[in-house]
C-alpha positions in Angstrom: 3.5 -80.1 19.8 5.6 -79.4 16.7 9.3 -80.4 16.6 10.3 -79.2 13.2 8.7 -75.8 13.2 10.0 -74.4 9.9 9.3 -77.7 8.1 5.8 -77.8 9.3 5.0 -74.2 8.4 6.5 -74.7 4.9 4.2 -77.7 4.4 1.2 -75.7 5.5 2.1 -72.9 3.1 2.2 -75.3 0.2 -1.4 -76.3 0.8 -2.9 -73.0 1.8 -5.0 -70.6 -0.3 -4.6 -67.8 2.3 -2.4 -67.1 5.4 -2.9 -64.7 8.3 0.0 -64.1 10.8 0.0 -62.0 14.0 3.5 -61.7 15.6 5.2 -59.5 18.1 8.2 -59.3 15.7 8.8 -60.1 12.1 12.0 -60.4 10.1 12.9 -61.8 6.7 13.4 -65.5 6.4 13.3 -68.5 4.1 9.7 -69.0 5.0 8.8 -65.6 3.4 10.5 -66.9 0.2 8.4 -70.0 0.4 5.3 -67.8 0.6 6.5 -66.0 -2.5 6.8 -69.3 -4.3 3.3 -70.3 -3.2 1.9 -67.1 -4.6 3.7 -67.8 -7.9 2.0 -71.2 -8.0 -1.4 -69.7 -7.3 -0.9 -66.6 -9.4 -3.6 -67.4 -12.0 -6.2 -68.1 -9.3 -5.3 -65.6 -6.5 -8.3 -63.5 -5.7 -7.7 -60.9 -3.0 -5.0 -60.9 -0.3 -3.0 -64.1 0.1 -0.9 -63.0 3.1 -1.8 -60.6 5.9 0.6 -59.8 8.7 0.0 -57.9 11.9 3.4 -57.0 13.3 4.3 -55.4 16.6 7.0 -52.8 16.6 8.0 -52.7 20.3 11.7 -52.6 21.1 12.8 -52.5 17.5 12.3 -56.3 17.0 10.7 -56.0 13.6 12.8 -55.4 10.4 11.5 -52.2 8.8 12.3 -53.7 5.4 9.3 -56.1 5.9 7.0 -53.1 5.2 8.5 -52.7 1.8 8.0 -56.3 0.6 4.7 -55.5 -1.2 6.3 -52.6 -3.0 9.5 -54.3 -4.1 10.1 -58.1 -4.0 6.4 -58.9 -4.4 5.3 -56.0 -6.4 4.1 -58.3 -9.2 1.6 -59.7 -6.7 0.1 -56.3 -5.8 -2.9 -56.7 -3.6 -1.8 -60.2 -2.4 0.3 -59.0 0.6 -0.7 -56.6 3.3 1.0 -55.8 6.6 -0.2 -53.5 9.4 0.8 -52.6 12.9 -1.6 -52.5 15.8 -3.2 -49.2 16.8 -1.7 -47.6 19.9 -4.4 -48.7 22.3 -3.6 -52.4 21.6 0.1 -52.1 22.7 0.2 -49.6 25.5 1.8 -52.4 27.4 3.4 -54.9 25.0 1.9 -56.4 21.8 3.1 -60.0 22.1 0.8 -62.5 20.3 2.0 -65.3 18.0 -0.8 -66.6 15.9 -0.6 -68.4 12.5 -3.8 -69.2 10.5 -3.6 -71.3 7.3 -6.8 -71.5 5.3 -7.4 -74.5 3.0 -9.6 -74.8 -0.1 -12.7 -76.1 1.7 -13.1 -73.5 4.4 -11.1 -75.2 7.1 -8.0 -73.9 8.9 -4.9 -75.1 10.6 -3.8 -72.8 13.4 -0.4 -72.6 15.1 -0.3 -70.8 18.4 2.6 -70.7 20.9 5.8 -68.9 21.7 7.4 -68.3 18.2 7.7 -64.9 16.6 7.8 -64.8 12.8 11.6 -64.3 12.8 14.7 -66.1 11.8 15.4 -66.7 15.5 11.9 -68.0 16.2 12.0 -70.4 13.2 15.5 -71.7 13.5 17.5 -70.6 16.6 15.2 -70.5 19.6 13.7 -73.4 21.6 10.0 -72.7 20.8 6.7 -74.4 21.6 3.8 -74.5 19.2 0.6 -76.4 19.1 -1.5 -77.0 16.0 -5.3 -76.7 16.0 -7.6 -78.2 13.3 -11.1 -77.2 12.2 -12.7 -73.8 11.6 -11.2 -72.2 14.8 -13.8 -69.4 14.5 -12.8 -67.6 17.8 -9.2 -67.3 16.7 -10.2 -66.3 13.2 -12.6 -63.6 14.6 -9.8 -62.4 17.0 -7.5 -61.9 14.1 -10.2 -60.0 12.0 -10.9 -57.8 15.0 -7.3 -57.0 15.5 -6.8 -56.4 11.8 -9.6 -53.8 12.0 -7.8 -52.1 14.9 -4.5 -51.9 13.1 -3.1 -49.5 10.5 -0.4 -49.2 7.8 2.9 -48.0 9.4 3.5 -44.2 9.1 6.8 -42.7 7.9 7.5 -41.5 11.4 6.8 -44.9 12.9 9.0 -46.6 10.3 11.9 -44.2 10.9 11.7 -44.7 14.6 11.5 -48.5 14.1 14.5 -48.3 11.7 16.7 -46.6 14.3 15.7 -49.1 17.0 16.2 -52.1 14.7 19.6 -50.9 13.6 20.6 -50.5 17.3 19.5 -54.1 18.0 21.4 -55.4 15.0 24.6 -53.8 16.3 24.1 -55.4 19.6 22.8 -58.8 18.7 23.4 -59.3 15.0 19.8 -58.9 14.1 18.5 -61.7 16.2 15.0 -61.7 17.8 15.3 -59.6 21.0 13.9 -62.6 22.9 16.8 -64.8 21.8 19.8 -62.8 22.9 21.4 -62.4 26.3 22.7 -59.0 25.2 26.0 -59.5 27.0 27.6 -56.8 24.9 24.9 -54.1 25.5 27.0 -52.2 28.0 30.1 -52.1 25.9 28.0 -51.2 22.8 26.4 -48.2 24.6 29.8 -46.9 25.7 31.5 -47.5 22.4 28.8 -45.8 20.5 29.1 -42.8 22.8 25.5 -42.9 23.8 26.7 -42.6 27.4 29.8 -40.6 26.9 29.0 -37.7 24.6 26.3 -35.3 25.9 24.7 -34.6 22.5 24.5 -38.3 21.6 23.2 -39.1 25.0 20.5 -36.4 24.8 19.6 -37.4 21.2 19.3 -41.1 22.1 17.0 -40.3 25.0 14.7 -38.2 22.8 14.6 -40.9 20.1 13.9 -43.7 22.6 11.4 -41.8 24.6 8.3 -42.2 22.4 8.4 -46.0 22.6 9.7 -46.1 26.2 7.4 -48.4 28.2 5.2 -48.4 25.1 3.6 -45.0 25.8 3.7 -43.5 22.3 2.4 -40.1 23.5 5.4 -39.5 25.7 7.8 -36.6 25.3 10.8 -35.8 27.6 10.3 -33.0 30.0 7.8 -30.9 28.0 4.6 -29.4 29.3 3.9 -30.7 32.8 0.3 -31.1 32.0 0.8 -33.9 29.5 4.4 -35.0 29.9 4.9 -37.8 32.5 8.5 -36.9 33.4 7.8 -33.3 34.0 4.7 -34.2 35.9 6.6 -36.7 38.1 9.5 -34.4 38.9 7.5 -31.2 39.4 5.0 -32.9 41.7 7.8 -34.4 43.8 9.2 -30.9 44.2 5.8 -29.6 45.2 5.4 -32.5 47.6 8.7 -31.7 49.4 7.9 -28.0 49.7 4.3 -28.4 50.8 3.1 -28.3 54.4 -0.1 -30.1 53.5 -0.3 -33.7 52.2 -2.4 -34.1 49.1 -3.9 -37.5 48.1 -2.0 -37.4 44.8 1.4 -37.2 46.6 1.1 -40.9 47.7 0.7 -42.0 44.1 3.5 -39.8 43.0 5.9 -41.5 45.5 4.6 -45.0 45.0 4.1 -44.7 41.2 0.9 -46.7 41.4 -0.8 -45.1 38.4 0.1 -43.6 35.1 1.7 -41.0 34.7 3.7 -41.6 37.9 4.8 -45.2 37.1 8.1 -44.1 35.6 11.3 -45.0 37.4 9.8 -48.1 39.0 6.3 -48.6 40.3 6.0 -49.8 43.9 2.6 -51.3 43.2 3.7 -54.8 44.3 4.9 -53.5 47.7 1.5 -53.4 49.4 2.7 -52.4 52.8 4.8 -49.5 51.6 1.9 -48.3 49.3 -0.4 -48.4 52.3 2.0 -46.0 54.1 2.2 -43.7 51.1 -1.3 -43.8 49.8 -3.7 -45.1 52.5 -2.3 -43.2 55.5 -1.1 -46.3 57.4 1.8 -45.5 59.7 2.1 -41.8 59.3 5.3 -41.7 61.3 7.1 -43.8 58.7 5.8 -41.6 56.0 7.1 -38.5 57.8 10.6 -40.2 58.1 10.6 -40.8 54.4 9.6 -37.3 53.6 12.2 -35.9 56.0 15.0 -37.9 54.4 13.9 -36.8 50.9 13.7 -33.1 51.9 17.3 -33.3 53.2 18.4 -35.0 49.9 16.6 -32.4 47.9 18.7 -29.6 49.4 22.1 -31.5 49.5 25.0 -29.6 47.9 27.6 -31.8 46.2 29.5 -29.0 44.3 33.2 -29.4 44.5 33.1 -33.0 45.7 35.0 -35.8 44.0 33.3 -38.6 42.2 33.7 -40.9 45.2 32.6 -38.3 47.7 29.5 -37.5 45.7 28.6 -41.2 45.4 29.1 -41.6 49.2 26.7 -38.8 49.9 24.0 -40.4 47.7 24.6 -43.8 49.2 24.2 -42.4 52.7 20.7 -41.3 51.9 20.0 -44.7 50.1 21.0 -46.6 53.2 19.0 -44.3 55.4 15.9 -45.1 53.4 16.7 -48.8 53.1 16.9 -49.1 56.8 13.2 -48.1 57.2 10.5 -50.9 57.3 9.0 -52.0 53.9 11.7 -50.1 51.9 14.4 -51.9 49.8 17.1 -50.7 47.4 14.7 -50.5 44.5 12.1 -48.4 46.4 14.8 -46.2 47.9 16.4 -45.6 44.6 13.1 -44.5 43.1 12.5 -42.0 45.8 16.0 -40.6 45.3 15.7 -40.4 41.5 12.4 -38.5 41.5 13.8 -36.2 44.2 17.1 -35.4 42.6 17.1 -36.7 39.0 20.5 -35.0 38.5 22.1 -37.2 41.2 20.3 -40.5 41.4 18.8 -43.2 39.1 16.2 -45.9 39.7 17.6 -49.3 40.2 14.7 -51.8 40.0 13.7 -55.1 38.5 13.1 -53.5 35.1 16.5 -51.7 34.9 18.9 -53.9 36.9 19.9 -56.2 34.1 21.1 -53.7 31.6 22.6 -51.4 34.4 24.6 -54.3 35.7 25.7 -55.2 32.2 26.7 -51.6 31.7 28.7 -51.6 34.8 30.0 -55.1 34.2 28.5 -56.1 37.6 27.4 -59.5 38.8 23.9 -60.3 40.0 20.4 -59.9 38.8 18.9 -57.8 41.7 19.7 -54.3 43.1 22.3 -54.0 45.8 23.7 -51.0 47.6 27.3 -52.0 46.6 26.4 -52.1 42.9 24.4 -48.9 43.1 27.5 -47.2 44.5 29.7 -48.6 41.7 27.3 -47.4 39.0 27.1 -43.9 40.6 30.9 -43.7 40.3 30.7 -44.9 36.7 28.1 -42.3 35.7 29.6 -39.4 37.6 32.9 -40.0 35.7 31.3 -39.8 32.2 31.6 -36.9 29.8 27.8 -36.7 29.3 27.2 -36.4 33.0 30.0 -33.8 33.5 29.1 -31.7 30.4 28.4 -28.0 31.0 24.8 -27.1 31.4 23.1 -25.5 28.5 23.0 -21.7 29.0 19.4 -21.0 28.2 16.5 -22.4 30.2 15.3 -24.6 27.4 14.0 -28.1 27.1 17.7 -29.3 26.7 18.5 -27.6 30.1 15.5 -29.5 31.6 16.9 -32.8 30.3 20.4 -31.9 31.6 18.9 -31.2 35.1 17.4 -34.7 35.1 20.1 -36.5 33.1 20.9 -39.3 35.5 17.4 -40.4 36.2 16.5 -40.3 32.5 19.0 -43.1 31.8 16.1 -45.3 32.7 14.7 -44.7 29.2 17.8 -46.5 27.7 18.0 -49.4 30.1 14.5 -50.2 31.4 12.9 -53.5 30.3 9.3 -54.2 31.2 9.1 -57.2 33.5 
């Protein structure tokens, strides 16, 4: 176990002829300066790449400036520094390794592996745990080489998207590693930046965040139902509620067991409820769920006040919540996929930021907090904006505007 992480890494740098790093997030730090000094010392003898980094780009945790180091600060060491990001198939969930390999002059390695990202927070601020392994460490070296082969140089589009996310993180947490911040200010920040008050900014922020939402880089928002998960989910729910015949896919649509139906909170962990929806157990309970959702699909809230509208939605939430196997998270998912204009999903992955946004206490979904959040959202400018006139993609987003807030608040558990 290593107590002085930065000190130990700097000592290893001073004796290494080559360094490989794989980290979920990377930001500039004094350690990078020390690597530059080491390259200056080895300059006459450097043959090939001295430093290789594989950096994740999930959640905007990596500083986009890192990808410019070889072109600017270290341009005199051209060919000595390379950085890549993993190919999409490697981070369809979350790319989260932390591996540091230091090669010595005689073919041995010192490997650090543990919890620390290659960031200022990881090196200096967080309470991290690392262990050091000596020897050749062939399996870990081979793992890095294989991952390096399955990585690529960042594209301009990826860098622009990362830049927007990193800038947002910096406003919220002053550039700290996303793992190191409690993000207490995220609710106020979203409101102050008008991401949740102005319709255009709300819509634009959804479209910018969507490609990396839940790490599905292929995702669009409400495009072609054949390849867009949101369109697929909402359209199949509408089909389900208008159909007289139950198709096998309908169970997975409601339960969100498989991609592309997992959005808005998968019920995969709720085995009993999934058996009702997918495996035909207790058909009477399934019929009750469908009956409630059909009524909710047709409910008319035009002309109602904010409180009255929230009360209507809460009445359906409570009705679902009263059934066996169903809790607030499951009920809110059902409502959100049925009427994405009226309801949002309130689950383990979204509750933290939603509660921060509403300045609510607690870390689990409750009916009372759901009602307070409904009142908050129903009062905002973005929610009450006039619908776009043409039946365009923007109109589709507007019709699903409340459920889509999940893109901005969801955190994988």
